[in-house]
DSSP file (Angstrom, degrees, kcal/mol; ACC not computed):
  #  RESIDUE AA STRUCTURE BP1 BP2  ACC     N-H-->O    O-->H-N    N-H-->O    O-->H-N    TCO  KAPPA ALPHA  PHI   PSI    X-CA   Y-CA   Z-CA
    1    1 A X     >        0   0    0      0, 0.0     4,-2.3     0, 0.0     5,-0.2   0.000 360.0 360.0 360.0 -37.4   -4.5    4.5   -9.4
    2    2 A X  H  >  +     0   0    0      1,-0.2     4,-2.4     2,-0.2     5,-0.2   0.904 360.0  49.5 -60.4 -39.5   -0.8    5.4   -8.8
    3    3 A X  H  > S+     0   0    0      1,-0.2     4,-2.8     2,-0.2    -1,-0.2   0.893 108.7  52.2 -68.7 -38.6   -1.4    9.0   -9.7
    4    4 A X  H  > S+     0   0    0      2,-0.2     4,-2.4     1,-0.2    -1,-0.2   0.903 111.2  47.8 -60.4 -41.0   -4.4    9.2   -7.4
    5    5 A X  H  X S+     0   0    0     -4,-2.3     4,-2.5     2,-0.2    -2,-0.2   0.921 113.3  47.4 -66.0 -44.7   -2.3    7.9   -4.5
    6    6 A X  H  X S+     0   0    0     -4,-2.4     4,-2.2    -5,-0.2    -2,-0.2   0.931 113.4  47.7 -61.8 -47.2    0.5   10.3   -5.2
    7    7 A X  H  X S+     0   0    0     -4,-2.8     4,-2.7     1,-0.2     5,-0.2   0.910 112.3  50.3 -62.2 -43.3   -1.9   13.3   -5.5
    8    8 A X  H  X S+     0   0    0     -4,-2.4     4,-3.0    -5,-0.2     5,-0.5   0.944 110.9  47.9 -60.1 -48.6   -3.7   12.2   -2.3
    9    9 A X  H  X>S+     0   0    0     -4,-2.5     4,-1.8     1,-0.2     6,-1.6   0.883 112.6  49.7 -62.6 -39.7   -0.4   12.0   -0.3
   10   10 A X  H  X5S+     0   0    0     -4,-2.2     4,-1.1     4,-0.3    -2,-0.2   0.944 116.8  40.8 -63.6 -48.9    0.8   15.4   -1.7
   11   11 A X  H  <5S+     0   0    0     -4,-2.7    -2,-0.2    -5,-0.2    -3,-0.2   0.926 124.7  33.3 -67.7 -46.3   -2.5   17.1   -0.7
   12   12 A X  H  <5S+     0   0    0     -4,-3.0    -3,-0.2    -5,-0.2    -2,-0.2   0.888 138.0  13.3 -81.9 -40.8   -3.1   15.5    2.6
   13   13 A X  H  <5S-     0   0    0     -4,-1.8    20,-0.2    -5,-0.5    -3,-0.2   0.381  90.1-123.4-121.9   2.0    0.4   15.0    4.0
   14   14 A X     << +     0   0    0     -4,-1.1     2,-0.4    -5,-0.5    -4,-0.3   0.852  64.3 140.6  54.0  40.0    2.7   17.0    1.7
   15   15 A X        -     0   0    0     -6,-1.6     2,-0.3    -9,-0.1    -1,-0.2  -0.911  38.7-155.4-113.8 142.5    4.7   13.9    0.9
   16   16 A X        -     0   0    0     -2,-0.4    15,-0.4    -3,-0.1     2,-0.1  -0.785  32.6 -93.7-109.6 154.0    6.2   13.0   -2.5
   17   17 A X        -     0   0    0     -2,-0.3     2,-0.5    13,-0.1    13,-0.2  -0.373  32.8-146.4 -65.2 142.7    7.0    9.5   -3.6
   18   18 A X  B     -A   29   0A   0     11,-2.4    11,-2.2    -2,-0.1     2,-0.9  -0.963   1.4-154.0-113.1 124.4   10.5    8.3   -3.2
   19   19 A X        +     0   0    0     -2,-0.5     9,-0.2     9,-0.2     6,-0.1  -0.846  24.3 166.5 -97.0 104.8   11.9    6.0   -5.8
   20   20 A X        +     0   0    0     -2,-0.9     2,-0.5     7,-0.3    -1,-0.1   0.654  46.5  64.7 -99.8 -18.4   14.6    4.1   -3.9
   21   21 A X        -     0   0    0      3,-0.4     6,-0.2     6,-0.4     3,-0.2  -0.932  50.8-161.4-122.0 128.2   15.5    1.1   -6.0
   22   22 A X  S >  S+     0   0    0     -2,-0.5     3,-0.6     1,-0.2    -1,-0.1   0.858  95.9  58.6 -69.0 -35.8   17.2    1.0   -9.4
   23   23 A X  T 3  S+     0   0    0      1,-0.3     2,-0.3     2,-0.1    -1,-0.2   0.805 118.7  30.8 -65.5 -28.2   16.1   -2.6  -10.0
   24   24 A X  T >  S+     0   0    0     -3,-0.2     3,-1.4     1,-0.1    -3,-0.4  -0.680  70.8 170.9-130.6  78.2   12.4   -1.5   -9.6
   25   25 A X  T <  S+     0   0    0     -3,-0.6    -1,-0.1    -2,-0.3    -2,-0.1   0.664  76.2  56.2 -66.2 -17.8   12.3    2.1  -10.9
   26   26 A X  T 3  S+     0   0    0     -4,-0.1     2,-0.3    18,-0.1    -1,-0.3   0.587  87.0  96.8 -91.1  -9.9    8.5    2.3  -10.8
   27   27 A X    <   +     0   0    0     -3,-1.4    -6,-0.4    -6,-0.2     2,-0.3  -0.577  52.9 175.9 -79.6 140.1    8.3    1.3   -7.1
   28   28 A X  E     - B   0  42A   0     14,-2.8    14,-2.9    -2,-0.3     2,-0.3  -0.994  21.3-145.4-146.2 153.8    8.0    4.0   -4.5
   29   29 A X  E     -AB  18  41A   0    -11,-2.2   -11,-2.4    -2,-0.3     2,-0.5  -0.815   9.7-144.5-112.5 156.6    7.5    4.6   -0.9
   30   30 A X  E     - B   0  40A   0     10,-2.3     9,-3.3    -2,-0.3    10,-1.3  -0.993  24.1-161.7-118.1 126.4    5.6    7.4    1.0
   31   31 A X  E     - B   0  38A   0     -2,-0.5     2,-0.4   -15,-0.4     7,-0.2  -0.842  25.3-114.2-114.8 144.1    7.2    8.5    4.2
   32   32 A X     >  -     0   0    0      5,-3.0     4,-1.9    -2,-0.3     5,-0.1  -0.630  28.9-140.8 -69.7 130.2    6.0   10.4    7.2
   33   33 A X  T  4 S+     0   0    0     -2,-0.4    -1,-0.1   -20,-0.2   -19,-0.0   0.779  93.9  52.7 -68.8 -27.0    8.0   13.7    7.1
   34   34 A X  T  4 S+     0   0    0      1,-0.1    -1,-0.2     3,-0.1    82,-0.0   0.952 128.6  12.3 -73.6 -54.9    8.5   13.8   10.9
   35   35 A X  T  4 S-     0   0    0      2,-0.1    -2,-0.2    80,-0.0    -1,-0.1   0.450  92.9-126.7-108.1  -0.3   10.0   10.4   11.6
   36   36 A X     <  +     0   0    0     -4,-1.9     2,-0.2     1,-0.2    -3,-0.1   0.598  57.0 147.5  60.1  17.2   10.8    9.2    8.0
   37   37 A X        -     0   0    0     78,-0.2    -5,-3.0    -5,-0.1    -1,-0.2  -0.554  52.5-111.3 -75.9 145.1    8.9    5.9    8.5
   38   38 A X  E     +B   31   0A   0     -7,-0.2    -7,-0.3    -2,-0.2     3,-0.1  -0.515  32.4 177.1 -74.1 141.4    7.2    4.5    5.5
   39   39 A X  E    S+     0   0A   0     -9,-3.3    25,-0.6     1,-0.4     2,-0.3   0.440  70.8  20.1-115.9  -9.5    3.4    4.6    5.5
   40   40 A X  E     -BC  30  63A   0    -10,-1.3   -10,-2.3    23,-0.1     2,-0.4  -0.980  53.7-166.7-158.8 149.1    3.0    3.2    2.0
   41   41 A X  E     -BC  29  62A   0     21,-1.4    21,-2.9    -2,-0.3     2,-0.5  -0.985   9.8-169.9-137.8 123.8    4.8    1.2   -0.6
   42   42 A X  E     +BC  28  61A   0    -14,-2.9   -14,-2.8    -2,-0.4     2,-0.3  -0.964  23.8 140.7-119.1 131.6    3.6    0.9   -4.2
   43   43 A X  E     - C   0  60A   0     17,-1.9    17,-3.1    -2,-0.5     2,-0.4  -0.972  48.6-106.7-159.5 166.4    5.2   -1.6   -6.6
   44   44 A X  E     + C   0  59A   0     -2,-0.3     2,-0.3    15,-0.2    15,-0.2  -0.864  42.1 168.8-101.5 138.6    4.5   -4.0   -9.3
   45   45 A X  E     - C   0  58A   0     13,-2.6    13,-3.0    -2,-0.4     2,-0.3  -0.927  44.2 -82.6-143.4 163.5    4.8   -7.7   -8.5
   46   46 A X  E >   - C   0  57A   0     -2,-0.3     3,-1.9    11,-0.2     4,-0.4  -0.564  38.6-130.3 -67.2 135.5    4.0  -11.0  -10.0
   47   47 A X  G >> S+     0   0    0      9,-3.2     4,-2.8     1,-0.3     3,-1.9   0.849 103.4  68.5 -55.7 -33.9    0.3  -11.8   -9.4
   48   48 A X  G 34 S+     0   0    0      8,-0.4    -1,-0.3     6,-0.4     5,-0.1   0.651  82.4  71.6 -68.5 -11.6    1.3  -15.2   -8.1
   49   49 A X  G <4 S+     0   0    0     -3,-1.9    -1,-0.3     1,-0.1    -2,-0.2   0.760 117.4  21.8 -69.5 -22.8    3.0  -13.8   -5.0
   50   50 A X  T <4 S+     0   0    0     -3,-1.9     2,-0.6    -4,-0.4    -2,-0.2   0.727 134.7  35.8-108.4 -38.5   -0.6  -12.9   -3.7
   51   51 A X  S >< S-     0   0    0     -4,-2.8     3,-1.3    29,-0.1    -1,-0.2  -0.893  86.9-133.5-125.9 100.0   -2.8  -15.3   -5.7
   52   52 A X  T 3  S+     0   0    0     -2,-0.6     3,-0.1     1,-0.2    -3,-0.1  -0.134  88.5  18.7 -51.3 143.7   -1.1  -18.8   -6.3
   53   53 A X  T 3  S+     0   0    0      1,-0.3     2,-0.3    -5,-0.1    -1,-0.2   0.633  96.7 126.9  70.1  16.7   -1.3  -20.2   -9.9
   54   54 A X    <   -     0   0    0     -3,-1.3    -6,-0.4     2,-0.1     2,-0.3  -0.713  46.2-148.6 -99.8 156.5   -2.1  -16.7  -11.3
   55   55 A X        +     0   0    0     -2,-0.3     2,-0.1    -8,-0.1    -3,-0.0  -0.838  46.0  45.0-123.1 160.9   -0.1  -15.1  -14.1
   56   56 A X  S    S-     0   0    0     -2,-0.3    -9,-3.2     2,-0.0    -8,-0.4  -0.296  78.2 -73.4 102.4 175.2    0.9  -11.6  -14.9
   57   57 A X  E     -C   46   0A   0    -11,-0.3     2,-0.3   -10,-0.1   -11,-0.2  -0.915  44.4-175.3-112.6 138.4    2.2   -8.5  -13.2
   58   58 A X  E     -C   45   0A   0    -13,-3.0   -13,-2.6    -2,-0.4     2,-0.4  -0.930  24.9-120.8-129.5 154.7    0.0   -6.3  -10.9
   59   59 A X  E     +C   44   0A   0     -2,-0.3    36,-3.1   -15,-0.2     2,-0.3  -0.800  36.2 179.6 -89.4 137.1    0.4   -3.1   -9.1
   60   60 A X  E     -CD  43  94A   0    -17,-3.1   -17,-1.9    -2,-0.4     2,-0.4  -0.914  22.3-146.4-131.9 161.2   -0.1   -3.2   -5.3
   61   61 A X  E     -CD  42  93A   0     32,-1.8    32,-2.3    -2,-0.3     2,-0.5  -0.993  12.3-151.6-122.7 137.6    0.0   -0.9   -2.4
   62   62 A X  E     +CD  41  92A   0    -21,-2.9   -21,-1.4    -2,-0.4     2,-0.3  -0.935  22.4 175.1-107.7 129.0    1.3   -2.1    1.0
   63   63 A X  E     -CD  40  91A   0     28,-2.0    28,-2.6    -2,-0.5     2,-0.3  -0.972  29.9-124.9-136.7 147.2   -0.2   -0.3    4.0
   64   64 A X  E     + D   0  90A   0    -25,-0.6     2,-0.3    -2,-0.3    26,-0.2  -0.726  40.9 168.1 -88.3 143.9    0.0   -0.6    7.7
   65   65 A X        -     0   0    0     24,-1.9     2,-0.1    -2,-0.3    42,-0.0  -0.962  39.5 -84.9-151.4 166.2   -3.4   -1.0    9.5
   66   66 A X     >  -     0   0    0     -2,-0.3     4,-2.9     1,-0.1     3,-0.2  -0.374  45.9-111.7 -68.7 152.7   -5.1   -1.8   12.7
   67   67 A X  H  > S+     0   0    0      1,-0.2     4,-2.8     2,-0.2     5,-0.3   0.903 118.6  52.9 -55.3 -40.6   -5.7   -5.6   13.3
   68   68 A X  H  > S+     0   0    0      2,-0.2     4,-2.1     1,-0.2    -1,-0.2   0.899 109.7  46.6 -64.0 -38.8   -9.5   -5.0   12.9
   69   69 A X  H  > S+     0   0    0     -3,-0.2     4,-2.7     2,-0.2     5,-0.3   0.931 113.6  50.5 -64.6 -44.3   -9.1   -3.3    9.5
   70   70 A X  H  X S+     0   0    0     -4,-2.9     4,-2.6     1,-0.2     5,-0.2   0.937 110.8  47.3 -59.9 -46.9   -6.8   -6.0    8.4
   71   71 A X  H  X S+     0   0    0     -4,-2.8     4,-2.6     1,-0.2     5,-0.2   0.913 113.1  49.1 -62.9 -44.0   -9.1   -8.8    9.4
   72   72 A X  H  X S+     0   0    0     -4,-2.1     4,-2.2    -5,-0.3    -1,-0.2   0.941 112.8  46.6 -61.2 -47.8  -12.1   -7.1    7.7
   73   73 A X  H  <>S+     0   0    0     -4,-2.7     5,-2.8     1,-0.2     6,-1.1   0.893 114.2  47.3 -61.8 -42.7  -10.2   -6.5    4.5
   74   74 A X  H ><5S+     0   0    0     -4,-2.6     3,-0.8    -5,-0.3    -1,-0.2   0.904 112.0  49.9 -67.5 -39.7   -8.9  -10.0    4.4
   75   75 A X  H 3<5S+     0   0    0     -4,-2.6    -2,-0.2     1,-0.2    -1,-0.2   0.868 112.7  46.6 -64.1 -38.4  -12.3  -11.5    5.1
   76   76 A X  T 3<5S-     0   0    0     -4,-2.2    -1,-0.2    -5,-0.2    -2,-0.2   0.503 111.9-123.7 -81.8  -4.9  -13.9   -9.5    2.4
   77   77 A X  T < 5S+     0   0    0     -3,-0.8    -3,-0.2    -4,-0.4    -4,-0.1   0.844  78.6 121.6  60.3  37.0  -11.0  -10.5    0.1
   78   78 A X  S   <S+     0   0    0     -5,-2.8    16,-0.3    -6,-0.2     2,-0.3   0.521  75.8  25.6 -96.9 -12.1  -10.2   -6.8   -0.6
   79   79 A X        -     0   0    0     -6,-1.1     2,-0.3    14,-0.1    14,-0.2  -0.912  66.4-145.9-147.4 169.1   -6.6   -7.3    0.7
   80   80 A X  E     -E   92   0A   0     12,-2.3    12,-2.4    -2,-0.3     3,-0.1  -0.926  44.8 -78.6-133.5 157.5   -4.0   -9.9    1.2
   81   81 A X  E    S-E   91   0A   0     -2,-0.3    10,-0.2    10,-0.2     6,-0.1  -0.382  74.9 -84.3 -54.9 140.1   -1.3  -10.4    3.8
   82   82 A X    >   -     0   0    0      8,-1.5     3,-0.5     4,-0.2     2,-0.5  -0.140  36.2-130.4 -58.7 137.5    1.4   -8.0    2.8
   83   83 A X  T 3  S-     0   0    0      1,-0.2    -1,-0.1    -3,-0.1     3,-0.1  -0.733  90.1  -2.3 -79.3 128.3    3.9   -8.9    0.2
   84   84 A X  T 3  S+     0   0    0     -2,-0.5     2,-0.3     1,-0.2    -1,-0.2   0.651 120.7  81.2  68.2  16.3    7.5   -8.1    1.5
   85   85 A X  S <  S-     0   0    0     -3,-0.5     2,-0.5     5,-0.1    -1,-0.2  -0.834  98.6 -61.6-140.0 178.0    6.4   -6.7    4.8
   86   86 A X    >>  -     0   0    0     -2,-0.3     4,-2.3     1,-0.2     3,-0.7  -0.522  45.6-152.0 -68.0 117.5    5.3   -7.8    8.3
   87   87 A X  T 34 S+     0   0    0     -2,-0.5    -5,-0.2     1,-0.2    -1,-0.2   0.645  89.8  55.5 -70.4 -15.9    2.1   -9.8    7.5
   88   88 A X  T 34 S+     0   0    0      1,-0.1    -1,-0.2    -7,-0.1   -18,-0.1   0.709 120.4  27.9 -85.3 -23.4    0.6   -9.2   10.9
   89   89 A X  T <4 S+     0   0    0     -3,-0.7   -24,-1.9   -25,-0.1     2,-0.3   0.601 117.7  52.4-113.5 -17.1    0.8   -5.4   10.6
   90   90 A X  E  <  -D   64   0A   0     -4,-2.3    -8,-1.5   -26,-0.2     2,-0.3  -0.856  57.8-163.2-124.7 156.7    0.7   -4.7    6.9
   91   91 A X  E     -DE  63  81A   0    -28,-2.6   -28,-2.0    -2,-0.3     2,-0.4  -0.905  14.6-133.9-129.0 162.8   -1.7   -5.6    4.0
   92   92 A X  E     -DE  62  80A   0    -12,-2.4   -12,-2.3    -2,-0.3     2,-0.4  -0.967  16.0-165.6-114.5 135.7   -1.4   -5.5    0.2
   93   93 A X  E     -D   61   0A   0    -32,-2.3   -32,-1.8    -2,-0.4     2,-0.3  -0.987  20.7-128.0-119.0 127.1   -4.1   -4.2   -1.9
   94   94 A X  E     -D   60   0A   0     -2,-0.4     2,-1.2   -16,-0.3     5,-0.4  -0.603  15.3-140.1 -77.4 135.8   -4.2   -4.8   -5.7
   95   95 A X        +     0   0    0    -36,-3.1   -36,-0.1    -2,-0.3   -93,-0.1  -0.456  67.3 112.3 -94.5  62.3   -4.6   -1.6   -7.6
   96   96 A X  S    S-     0   0    0     -2,-1.2    -1,-0.2   -95,-0.1   -36,-0.0   0.311  94.8 -97.0-112.7   5.8   -7.0   -2.8  -10.2
   97   97 A X  S    S+     0   0    0     -3,-0.3    -2,-0.1     2,-0.3     4,-0.1   0.318  97.3 112.4  94.7  -6.3  -10.0   -0.8   -9.3
   98   98 A X  S    S+     0   0    0     -4,-0.2     2,-0.5     1,-0.1    -3,-0.1   0.726  79.7  49.0 -73.7 -18.9  -11.6   -3.7   -7.3
   99   99 A X  S    S-     0   0    0     -5,-0.4    -2,-0.3   -21,-0.0    -1,-0.1  -0.984 101.0-117.7-117.3 124.7  -11.0   -1.6   -4.1
  100  100 A X     >  -     0   0    0     -2,-0.5     4,-2.2     1,-0.1     5,-0.1  -0.133  14.8-120.1 -63.2 157.3  -12.3    2.0   -4.4
  101  101 A X  H  > S+     0   0    0      1,-0.2     4,-2.9     2,-0.2     5,-0.2   0.811 113.7  60.8 -65.9 -31.8   -9.9    4.9   -4.1
  102  102 A X  H  > S+     0   0    0      2,-0.2     4,-2.0     1,-0.2    -1,-0.2   0.921 106.6  44.0 -62.1 -44.1  -12.0    6.1   -1.2
  103  103 A X  H  > S+     0   0    0      2,-0.2     4,-2.4     1,-0.2     5,-0.2   0.935 113.9  51.0 -68.2 -43.6  -11.2    2.9    0.8
  104  104 A X  H  X S+     0   0    0     -4,-2.2     4,-2.2     1,-0.2    -2,-0.2   0.928 110.3  49.1 -57.0 -44.5   -7.6    3.0   -0.2
  105  105 A X  H  X S+     0   0    0     -4,-2.9     4,-2.4     1,-0.2    -1,-0.2   0.892 108.6  53.9 -64.1 -37.1   -7.3    6.7    0.9
  106  106 A X  H  X S+     0   0    0     -4,-2.0     4,-2.0     1,-0.2    -1,-0.2   0.917 111.8  44.4 -57.9 -45.5   -9.0    5.8    4.2
  107  107 A X  H  X S+     0   0    0     -4,-2.4     4,-2.7     2,-0.2    -1,-0.2   0.824 108.0  57.9 -75.0 -29.9   -6.3    3.0    4.8
  108  108 A X  H  X S+     0   0    0     -4,-2.2     4,-2.8    -5,-0.2    -1,-0.2   0.930 107.6  48.5 -60.9 -44.5   -3.6    5.4    3.7
  109  109 A X  H  X S+     0   0    0     -4,-2.4     4,-2.2     2,-0.2    -2,-0.2   0.904 112.3  48.4 -60.0 -41.5   -4.8    7.7    6.5
  110  110 A X  H  X S+     0   0    0     -4,-2.0     4,-2.2     1,-0.2    -2,-0.2   0.906 112.0  48.1 -66.8 -39.2   -4.8    4.9    9.0
  111  111 A X  H  X S+     0   0    0     -4,-2.7     4,-2.0     2,-0.2    -2,-0.2   0.922 111.0  51.6 -67.7 -42.6   -1.3    3.8    7.9
  112  112 A X  H  X S+     0   0    0     -4,-2.8     4,-1.0     1,-0.2    -2,-0.2   0.927 112.4  46.3 -58.2 -46.5    0.0    7.4    8.2
  113  113 A X  H  < S+     0   0    0     -4,-2.2     4,-0.3     1,-0.2    -1,-0.2   0.860 111.1  52.0 -67.6 -35.5   -1.4    7.7   11.7
  114  114 A X  H >< S+     0   0    0     -4,-2.2     3,-0.8     1,-0.2    -1,-0.2   0.896 111.4  45.6 -69.6 -36.5    0.0    4.4   12.8
  115  115 A X  H 3< S+     0   0    0     -4,-2.0    -1,-0.2     1,-0.2    -2,-0.2   0.638  99.1  69.8 -80.9 -13.1    3.5    5.1   11.7
  116  116 A X  T 3<        0   0    0     -4,-1.0    -1,-0.2     1,-0.2    -2,-0.2   0.608 360.0 360.0 -80.8  -7.2    3.6    8.5   13.2
  117  117 A X    <         0   0    0     -3,-0.8    -1,-0.2    -4,-0.3    -2,-0.1   0.447 360.0 360.0 -76.6 360.0    3.7    7.0   16.7
């Protein structure tokens, strides 16, 4: 799923992933080229940070979204309040295939448009 996200961001927004942290070399951000604001953060985290009493490591994407999108995704259990971001404005989606790449790409678009303001 990471490669799909990277390809989508390159094709649609001409943005490449930025790997910012030595401690987490597989984590990357996608930035709006005009204002340098992040519109996506992809990283691996302990599953328990989103789902208590769970074990293992999972890949997630954090995206900014409209409140209505956030509420719908949370209600459908397709997303979680964002890990390591503002929980009112951002969501985390587990990149395990349970949320389709089409939905993820739509939310990437929403996030990109929200941060360009």
